[in-house]
Legacy VTK file of the C-alpha trace (Angstrom):
# vtk DataFile Version 3.0
C-alpha trace
ASCII
DATASET POLYDATA
POINTS 165 float
34.213 -22.641 -6.716
30.986 -21.987 -4.894
27.771 -21.203 -6.732
25.598 -20.947 -3.611
26.071 -20.103 0.045
24.708 -23.560 0.867
27.531 -25.200 -1.121
30.073 -23.348 0.988
28.244 -24.066 4.240
28.167 -27.758 3.397
31.928 -27.741 2.754
32.514 -25.652 5.876
30.542 -28.079 8.040
32.705 -30.951 6.793
36.050 -29.129 6.975
35.431 -27.496 10.342
34.585 -30.920 11.786
37.898 -32.157 10.406
39.682 -29.231 12.034
37.991 -30.030 15.336
38.968 -33.687 14.946
42.599 -32.597 14.727
42.258 -30.104 17.590
40.698 -32.814 19.772
43.777 -34.994 19.253
46.012 -32.299 20.778
47.105 -32.159 24.395
47.841 -29.036 26.385
51.494 -30.099 26.538
51.675 -30.638 22.755
50.704 -27.015 22.107
54.329 -26.075 22.894
55.808 -28.266 20.108
57.902 -26.036 17.834
58.705 -26.320 14.152
62.165 -24.989 14.921
63.337 -23.066 17.991
61.627 -19.684 18.369
59.196 -20.367 15.494
55.527 -21.223 15.401
54.279 -23.850 17.776
51.522 -26.373 17.316
49.397 -24.188 19.577
50.124 -21.012 17.633
49.132 -22.680 14.361
45.861 -23.923 15.892
45.230 -20.429 17.289
46.046 -18.885 13.892
43.505 -21.173 12.185
40.951 -20.173 14.800
41.465 -16.419 14.520
41.609 -16.388 10.738
37.860 -17.049 10.597
37.091 -13.628 12.046
40.061 -11.920 10.438
39.223 -12.959 6.872
35.499 -12.479 7.214
35.980 -8.977 8.682
37.052 -7.863 5.199
33.614 -8.842 3.912
31.534 -6.924 6.439
30.988 -9.923 8.701
32.275 -8.939 12.113
32.878 -11.886 14.414
35.252 -11.777 17.332
36.267 -14.068 20.137
35.803 -12.916 23.711
39.477 -13.663 24.208
42.430 -11.540 23.146
43.413 -12.959 19.757
47.050 -12.043 20.364
47.205 -14.026 23.610
47.677 -17.653 22.638
45.714 -20.032 24.879
47.509 -22.598 26.998
44.682 -25.131 26.750
43.264 -27.155 23.883
39.788 -26.686 25.360
40.012 -22.913 24.996
41.137 -23.187 21.359
38.285 -25.605 20.601
35.729 -23.427 22.391
36.773 -20.264 20.528
37.043 -22.066 17.175
33.566 -23.537 17.613
32.126 -20.172 18.615
33.680 -18.319 15.661
32.641 -21.020 13.226
29.053 -20.876 14.469
29.034 -17.069 14.347
30.337 -17.089 10.786
27.779 -19.665 9.669
24.964 -17.671 11.277
26.207 -14.367 9.807
26.558 -15.796 6.309
23.001 -17.115 6.483
21.766 -13.744 7.735
23.836 -11.280 5.714
24.880 -12.956 2.482
22.857 -14.101 -0.487
24.075 -16.132 -3.426
24.709 -12.804 -5.157
27.253 -11.969 -2.433
29.505 -14.603 -3.971
30.031 -12.229 -6.906
30.557 -9.139 -4.752
34.129 -7.835 -4.751
35.945 -7.274 -1.456
39.333 -5.702 -0.759
41.414 -8.529 0.642
45.002 -7.730 1.497
45.259 -5.071 -1.206
43.638 -7.234 -3.863
40.077 -7.529 -5.138
38.518 -10.900 -4.379
35.023 -12.089 -5.095
33.062 -13.413 -2.145
33.381 -16.954 -3.501
37.178 -16.561 -3.526
37.210 -15.381 0.093
35.246 -18.463 1.161
37.420 -20.797 -0.910
40.573 -19.259 0.559
39.264 -19.624 4.102
38.810 -23.362 3.638
42.109 -23.829 1.807
43.867 -21.881 4.550
42.570 -24.317 7.170
43.548 -27.347 5.110
47.051 -25.938 4.581
47.643 -25.343 8.287
46.074 -28.653 9.328
48.698 -30.358 7.181
51.429 -28.449 9.013
49.886 -29.463 12.304
49.999 -33.174 11.494
53.788 -33.035 11.145
54.156 -31.353 14.528
51.655 -33.754 16.039
53.796 -36.685 14.924
56.866 -34.983 16.423
54.908 -34.616 19.675
54.057 -38.329 19.631
50.325 -37.788 19.120
48.056 -40.122 17.203
46.879 -38.453 14.003
43.180 -38.837 13.240
42.225 -39.635 9.657
40.756 -36.698 7.803
40.186 -37.739 4.186
40.790 -41.389 4.900
42.567 -43.482 7.509
45.794 -42.135 8.977
48.921 -44.276 9.280
47.915 -45.274 12.798
44.360 -46.089 11.763
45.627 -48.220 8.845
47.820 -50.150 11.268
44.756 -50.899 13.413
42.744 -51.947 10.353
45.522 -54.304 9.223
45.645 -55.913 12.687
41.940 -56.791 12.411
42.565 -58.759 9.232
45.813 -60.440 10.270
LINES 1 166
165 0 1 2 3 4 5 6 7 8 9 10 11 12 13 14 15 16 17 18 19 20 21 22 23 24 25 26 27 28 29 30 31 32 33 34 35 36 37 38 39 40 41 42 43 44 45 46 47 48 49 50 51 52 53 54 55 56 57 58 59 60 61 62 63 64 65 66 67 68 69 70 71 72 73 74 75 76 77 78 79 80 81 82 83 84 85 86 87 88 89 90 91 92 93 94 95 96 97 98 99 100 101 102 103 104 105 106 107 108 109 110 111 112 113 114 115 116 117 118 119 120 121 122 123 124 125 126 127 128 129 130 131 132 133 134 135 136 137 138 139 140 141 142 143 144 145 146 147 148 149 150 151 152 153 154 155 156 157 158 159 160 161 162 163 164
């Protein structure tokens, strides 16, 4: 639970860097990896994470939008990273400009429910973490090396063990 905007922004800086770390491990070809046939792809999950920044924050009076059509999934990792970075920066700037610590107590209509500002921000971060976890499974299926997020990944542990063998 956030008590200040700065607490959230500190968490966001850390978590958005972790999201970018995962995005940077993708390849354009891997974006097509499906959970099951005709279901979400690795690329659609990354694009969903990206667009949720603007979508969720729009319910709070912070209007940030990509230049791209949010319904048209990019075919390149670079485009996803560029849009994600842009939206993240816009949100950070807008929160600093438009919100105060008191905004954390303000109630917003989110999906037919009343959420405090602090709950919106918490949900945004948890949403990213949830979908990053889904992405790691698809990344393994695509044969990609998974970067460590909260500690070394399996591949990173294997490299560490080799150094001490």
